[in-house]
C-alpha positions as CSV (number, residue, x, y, z in Angstrom):
1,M,-55.7,34.2,-31.1
2,Q,-56.5,37.1,-33.4
3,N,-55.2,39.7,-30.9
4,K,-51.9,37.8,-30.3
5,V,-51.2,37.6,-34.1
6,A,-52.2,41.2,-34.7
7,A,-50.0,42.3,-31.8
8,L,-46.9,41.4,-33.8
9,A,-47.9,43.7,-36.6
10,R,-47.1,47.4,-36.9
11,P,-49.7,49.1,-34.7
12,E,-50.2,51.9,-37.2
13,I,-51.2,49.3,-39.9
14,V,-53.6,47.5,-37.5
15,A,-55.2,50.9,-36.8
16,M,-55.2,52.1,-40.4
17,K,-58.3,52.3,-42.4
18,A,-57.5,50.5,-45.7
19,F,-58.1,52.1,-49.1
20,S,-61.5,51.1,-50.4
21,S,-61.3,50.6,-54.2
22,A,-64.4,50.5,-56.3
23,R,-64.3,46.8,-56.8
24,S,-63.5,45.9,-53.1
25,E,-66.9,47.3,-52.1
26,A,-68.7,44.3,-53.7
27,V,-71.6,46.3,-54.9
28,K,-73.8,44.6,-57.5
29,G,-75.2,46.4,-60.5
30,D,-75.6,46.5,-64.3
31,I,-74.4,50.0,-65.2
32,W,-71.0,50.7,-63.8
33,L,-70.4,54.4,-63.3
34,D,-68.4,54.2,-60.0
35,A,-64.7,53.6,-60.9
36,N,-63.8,56.2,-63.6
37,E,-63.4,53.5,-66.2
38,N,-63.6,53.8,-70.0
39,P,-67.1,52.5,-71.0
40,W,-66.1,51.9,-74.7
41,G,-63.9,48.8,-74.0
42,D,-64.7,45.3,-75.1
43,G,-66.2,44.5,-71.7
44,L,-63.3,42.3,-70.8
45,Y,-60.3,44.5,-70.1
46,N,-61.8,48.0,-69.7
47,R,-63.0,47.3,-66.2
48,Y,-60.9,46.9,-63.1
49,P,-60.5,43.3,-61.9
50,E,-61.5,41.9,-58.5
51,P,-58.7,42.6,-55.9
52,Q,-58.7,38.9,-55.1
53,P,-60.5,37.1,-57.9
54,D,-63.0,34.6,-56.4
55,A,-62.4,31.9,-59.0
56,L,-58.6,32.1,-58.6
57,V,-58.7,32.1,-54.8
58,S,-61.1,29.2,-54.8
59,K,-59.0,27.2,-57.2
60,L,-55.8,27.8,-55.3
61,A,-57.4,27.1,-51.9
62,A,-58.5,23.7,-53.3
63,L,-55.0,23.1,-54.6
64,Y,-53.4,23.7,-51.3
65,R,-56.2,22.2,-49.3
66,I,-56.8,25.2,-47.1
67,H,-59.7,27.6,-46.4
68,E,-60.0,30.6,-48.6
69,D,-59.6,32.9,-45.6
70,N,-56.0,31.6,-45.2
71,L,-54.9,32.7,-48.7
72,L,-53.7,35.9,-50.4
73,V,-52.8,35.9,-54.1
74,T,-49.9,38.2,-54.9
75,R,-47.7,39.2,-57.9
76,G,-45.3,36.4,-57.4
77,S,-44.1,35.3,-53.9
78,D,-41.7,38.2,-54.0
79,E,-44.6,40.5,-53.4
80,G,-45.7,38.3,-50.4
81,I,-42.2,38.7,-49.0
82,D,-42.3,42.5,-49.4
83,L,-45.8,42.8,-47.9
84,L,-44.9,40.7,-44.8
85,I,-41.9,42.9,-44.0
86,R,-43.9,46.1,-44.5
87,L,-46.7,44.7,-42.3
88,F,-44.5,43.5,-39.4
89,C,-41.3,45.7,-39.5
90,R,-41.1,49.3,-38.5
91,A,-38.2,51.1,-40.2
92,E,-35.0,51.2,-38.0
93,Q,-36.8,49.4,-35.2
94,D,-37.6,45.8,-36.2
95,Q,-35.6,43.1,-37.8
96,V,-35.8,40.0,-39.9
97,M,-33.7,36.9,-39.5
98,I,-32.3,35.1,-42.6
99,F,-30.1,32.0,-43.1
100,P,-27.4,32.5,-45.7
101,P,-26.8,31.3,-48.3
102,T,-30.4,31.8,-49.2
103,Y,-32.8,33.6,-51.5
104,G,-31.7,37.2,-51.9
105,M,-35.1,38.9,-51.9
106,Y,-35.5,38.5,-48.1
107,S,-32.6,40.9,-47.4
108,V,-33.5,43.2,-50.3
109,A,-37.1,43.7,-49.2
110,A,-35.9,44.2,-45.6
111,T,-33.3,46.8,-46.7
112,I,-35.9,48.7,-48.7
113,Q,-38.2,48.8,-45.7
114,G,-35.4,49.9,-43.4
115,A,-35.6,46.8,-41.3
116,G,-32.5,45.3,-39.7
117,I,-31.2,42.0,-40.9
118,V,-29.8,39.3,-38.5
119,E,-27.9,36.5,-40.2
120,V,-27.5,33.0,-38.8
121,P,-25.5,31.2,-41.5
122,L,-26.4,27.6,-42.5
123,I,-23.9,25.0,-41.4
124,K,-22.2,24.1,-44.7
125,S,-20.3,21.1,-43.2
126,Q,-23.6,19.6,-42.3
127,G,-25.3,19.9,-45.6
128,F,-26.3,23.6,-45.1
129,S,-28.5,22.7,-42.0
130,L,-30.0,25.2,-39.7
131,D,-28.0,26.3,-36.6
132,I,-30.9,26.0,-34.2
133,L,-28.8,26.7,-31.1
134,T,-27.4,30.0,-32.5
135,I,-30.9,31.0,-33.7
136,F,-32.2,30.9,-30.1
137,K,-29.0,32.5,-28.8
138,V,-29.2,35.6,-31.0
139,W,-32.9,36.0,-31.1
140,Q,-34.4,39.2,-29.6
141,P,-37.9,40.6,-29.5
142,S,-37.3,43.1,-32.3
143,I,-36.9,40.1,-34.7
144,K,-40.4,39.9,-36.2
145,L,-39.9,37.5,-39.1
146,L,-37.7,34.5,-39.7
147,F,-37.4,33.5,-43.4
148,L,-36.7,29.9,-44.1
149,C,-36.4,28.6,-47.7
150,S,-37.1,24.9,-48.0
151,P,-35.9,23.5,-50.3
152,N,-33.4,26.2,-50.1
153,N,-32.2,28.4,-53.0
154,P,-29.4,28.1,-54.0
155,T,-28.2,25.1,-52.0
156,G,-31.2,22.8,-52.8
157,N,-31.5,21.1,-49.4
158,S,-34.7,20.8,-47.5
159,I,-35.0,21.9,-43.9
160,P,-36.3,19.1,-41.6
161,M,-39.9,19.8,-40.7
162,T,-39.0,19.1,-37.0
163,D,-36.7,22.0,-37.0
164,I,-39.3,24.4,-38.5
165,L,-41.9,23.2,-36.0
166,T,-39.5,23.7,-33.2
167,L,-39.1,27.3,-34.2
168,C,-42.9,27.8,-34.6
169,K,-43.4,26.4,-31.1
170,K,-40.6,28.2,-29.3
171,M,-41.4,31.5,-30.9
172,N,-45.2,31.4,-30.7
173,N,-46.5,34.9,-30.0
174,Q,-43.0,36.3,-30.5
175,S,-42.0,35.9,-34.1
176,L,-43.5,34.8,-37.4
177,I,-41.9,31.8,-39.1
178,V,-42.1,32.3,-42.9
179,V,-41.5,29.1,-44.9
180,D,-40.8,29.7,-48.6
181,E,-41.8,26.4,-50.4
182,A,-41.2,27.6,-53.9
183,Y,-39.5,24.3,-54.8
184,I,-41.3,21.8,-52.6
185,E,-43.1,20.0,-55.5
186,F,-39.7,18.7,-56.7
187,S,-38.8,17.3,-53.3
188,G,-41.6,14.8,-52.7
189,N,-41.8,16.2,-49.1
190,E,-45.0,17.0,-47.4
191,S,-45.8,20.7,-47.1
192,I,-45.8,22.3,-43.7
193,I,-49.2,23.8,-44.6
194,E,-50.8,21.0,-42.7
195,Y,-49.6,22.6,-39.4
196,L,-51.1,26.0,-40.2
197,N,-54.0,25.6,-37.8
198,D,-51.6,24.5,-35.0
199,Y,-49.3,27.5,-35.2
200,P,-50.8,30.9,-35.9
201,N,-47.3,32.3,-36.3
202,L,-46.6,30.0,-39.3
203,I,-46.7,31.6,-42.8
204,V,-46.1,29.6,-46.0
205,L,-45.2,31.1,-49.4
206,R,-46.0,29.1,-52.6
207,T,-45.7,29.9,-56.2
208,L,-46.8,28.8,-59.7
209,S,-43.5,29.9,-61.2
210,K,-41.5,26.7,-60.7
211,A,-43.3,23.3,-60.8
212,Y,-46.2,24.6,-62.8
213,G,-44.1,26.4,-65.4
214,L,-45.9,29.8,-65.1
215,A,-43.1,32.1,-64.1
216,S,-44.1,34.9,-66.5
217,I,-47.6,35.3,-65.1
218,R,-46.3,36.3,-61.6
219,C,-48.7,34.4,-59.4
220,G,-47.6,33.8,-55.8
221,I,-49.6,32.7,-52.8
222,T,-49.2,33.7,-49.2
223,I,-50.8,31.3,-46.8
224,A,-51.4,32.4,-43.2
225,H,-53.7,32.9,-40.3
226,P,-56.8,34.8,-41.4
227,T,-55.9,37.7,-39.3
228,I,-52.6,38.1,-41.1
229,V,-54.3,37.7,-44.5
230,Q,-56.7,40.5,-43.6
231,L,-53.9,42.8,-42.5
232,L,-52.0,42.1,-45.7
233,K,-55.0,43.0,-47.7
234,K,-54.8,46.5,-46.1
235,I,-51.5,47.2,-47.7
236,I,-51.5,45.3,-51.0
237,A,-52.1,47.3,-54.1
238,P,-55.9,47.8,-54.9
239,Y,-55.9,45.6,-58.1
240,P,-52.8,43.3,-57.9
241,I,-54.1,40.4,-60.0
242,A,-54.7,41.1,-63.8
243,K,-57.8,39.6,-65.2
244,P,-56.1,37.3,-67.7
245,I,-54.3,35.5,-64.9
246,V,-57.4,33.8,-63.8
247,N,-58.0,32.2,-67.2
248,I,-54.3,31.3,-67.6
249,V,-54.2,29.5,-64.2
250,S,-57.5,27.8,-64.9
251,N,-56.3,26.5,-68.3
252,Q,-52.8,25.5,-67.4
253,L,-52.9,24.3,-63.7
254,C,-52.7,20.6,-64.6
255,L,-51.6,18.3,-61.8
256,N,-51.0,15.3,-64.0
257,E,-48.8,17.3,-66.4
258,M,-46.9,18.9,-63.4
259,H,-46.1,15.5,-61.9
260,R,-45.0,14.2,-65.3
261,Q,-42.6,17.1,-65.8
262,I,-41.3,16.9,-62.3
263,K,-40.4,13.2,-62.8
264,K,-38.5,14.1,-66.0
265,I,-36.7,17.0,-64.2
266,N,-35.7,14.8,-61.3
267,D,-34.4,12.1,-63.7
268,E,-32.3,14.6,-65.5
269,K,-31.0,16.0,-62.3
270,E,-29.8,12.6,-61.2
271,K,-28.0,12.1,-64.6
272,L,-26.3,15.5,-64.2
273,F,-25.4,14.8,-60.6
274,K,-23.6,11.6,-61.6
275,F,-21.9,13.4,-64.5
276,L,-20.6,16.3,-62.4
277,S,-19.5,14.0,-59.6
278,Q,-17.0,12.4,-62.1
279,M,-15.5,15.6,-63.4
280,P,-11.9,16.2,-62.0
281,W,-12.5,20.0,-61.8
282,V,-15.6,19.6,-59.7
283,K,-14.9,19.6,-56.0
284,T,-18.4,19.1,-54.6
285,V,-21.9,18.5,-55.9
286,W,-24.7,18.8,-53.4
287,K,-27.8,16.7,-53.4
288,S,-30.9,18.8,-54.3
289,D,-34.6,18.6,-53.5
290,A,-35.2,21.4,-56.1
291,N,-35.1,21.7,-59.9
292,F,-31.4,22.7,-59.8
293,L,-28.0,21.6,-58.6
294,L,-25.3,23.5,-56.8
295,F,-21.7,22.4,-57.4
296,E,-18.3,23.7,-56.4
297,V,-15.5,23.9,-59.0
298,V,-11.8,24.9,-59.1
299,D,-12.5,28.0,-61.2
300,A,-16.2,29.1,-61.6
301,K,-15.4,31.9,-64.1
302,K,-13.7,29.5,-66.4
303,I,-16.7,27.2,-66.5
304,I,-19.2,30.0,-66.8
305,N,-17.4,31.5,-69.7
306,L,-16.9,28.1,-71.4
307,C,-20.6,27.6,-71.3
308,L,-21.4,31.1,-72.5
309,N,-19.2,30.5,-75.6
310,Y,-21.8,27.8,-76.5
311,G,-24.8,29.9,-75.6
312,I,-25.4,28.2,-72.2
313,V,-26.2,30.4,-69.3
314,L,-25.4,29.2,-65.8
315,R,-25.6,31.1,-62.5
316,N,-22.3,32.0,-60.7
317,R,-23.1,32.0,-57.0
318,S,-19.5,32.8,-55.9
319,A,-20.7,36.1,-54.3
320,D,-23.0,34.3,-51.9
321,Y,-21.9,33.5,-48.4
322,Q,-19.7,30.3,-48.2
323,L,-20.2,29.7,-52.0
324,N,-16.9,30.8,-53.6
325,N,-16.5,29.1,-57.0
326,C,-20.0,27.6,-56.7
327,I,-22.3,27.4,-59.7
328,R,-26.0,26.7,-59.9
329,V,-27.5,25.0,-62.9
330,T,-31.2,24.6,-63.5
331,M,-32.5,21.5,-65.2
332,G,-33.4,22.1,-68.8
333,L,-34.9,19.9,-71.5
334,E,-33.2,16.5,-72.0
335,S,-31.5,17.8,-75.2
336,E,-30.3,20.9,-73.4
337,N,-28.8,19.0,-70.5
338,K,-27.1,16.6,-72.9
339,F,-25.5,19.5,-74.8
340,L,-24.4,21.0,-71.4
341,M,-22.6,17.8,-70.5
342,E,-20.9,17.7,-74.0
343,V,-19.6,21.3,-73.4
344,L,-18.5,20.6,-69.9
345,N,-16.5,17.6,-71.1
346,R,-14.3,20.1,-72.9
347,A,-13.4,21.9,-69.6
């Protein structure tokens, strides 16, 4: 199994000897004279942190119910996206497949790496569903990674697990299926993580930025076959996780509070969905499994500017594929959402 997974990675990375940082060598001692650090610090921040802090890895592995060998902590899931493309895609040779409209960092990271981008648009008339037949029709061996966002940003719909598992099965030993579950906590759906041991080509991205309200600490999680995790460790920065992050996550990763907030967000989402559905200038509001709504209007710029006049910032998605005059609104506090509806009543 290990050789089959590794065979999809860039051979020069597989063969490469990784940089060995002072803290990655796991040497025990009392007087630290090995890492060119300043000895006069307070003992907390003057020393380099662990590359993958044991306490943080252990806590996150327990949260996602996986083995620690399946997990890599990154600076947001954006770093996980970038690392995966650098690991599996040779510049001007390999490609990624994306499904627009979707999260923009997949194509940005691919472009930076010099990887090709194959687009198979979601079927808008079917609730932005995957076009499975076209995926298999256009697939070629140079496509190393397929990026699926579920629930999808910016449309909010979840991809059926059966569709994802079909891709995992059909493309086993051929392509990696990367499922970005940044918003899954809002959906109530089961994570595809439970199938990790069945499909070594399955990779899952998670984040603490959304449901856990920790966007500013930049803590993302890449969950994959241990062979993939070990290869990613070769190319990640030597000290990616700042020491305070461990304490912040330990103190604020509260499941009960997260579930309480999600219920409030979903209740507010339902209120706003009903409100927007009654507005004469709204053409479509899509159901959402995330913490936002996407809606189509007659004139997006007019609505965006109206809200800005009252200090409310919405996201104009008109530049995205198939989303002309579409706006994405994230759920705020109850008072903020109420004020938004008051302003929109003036449109």
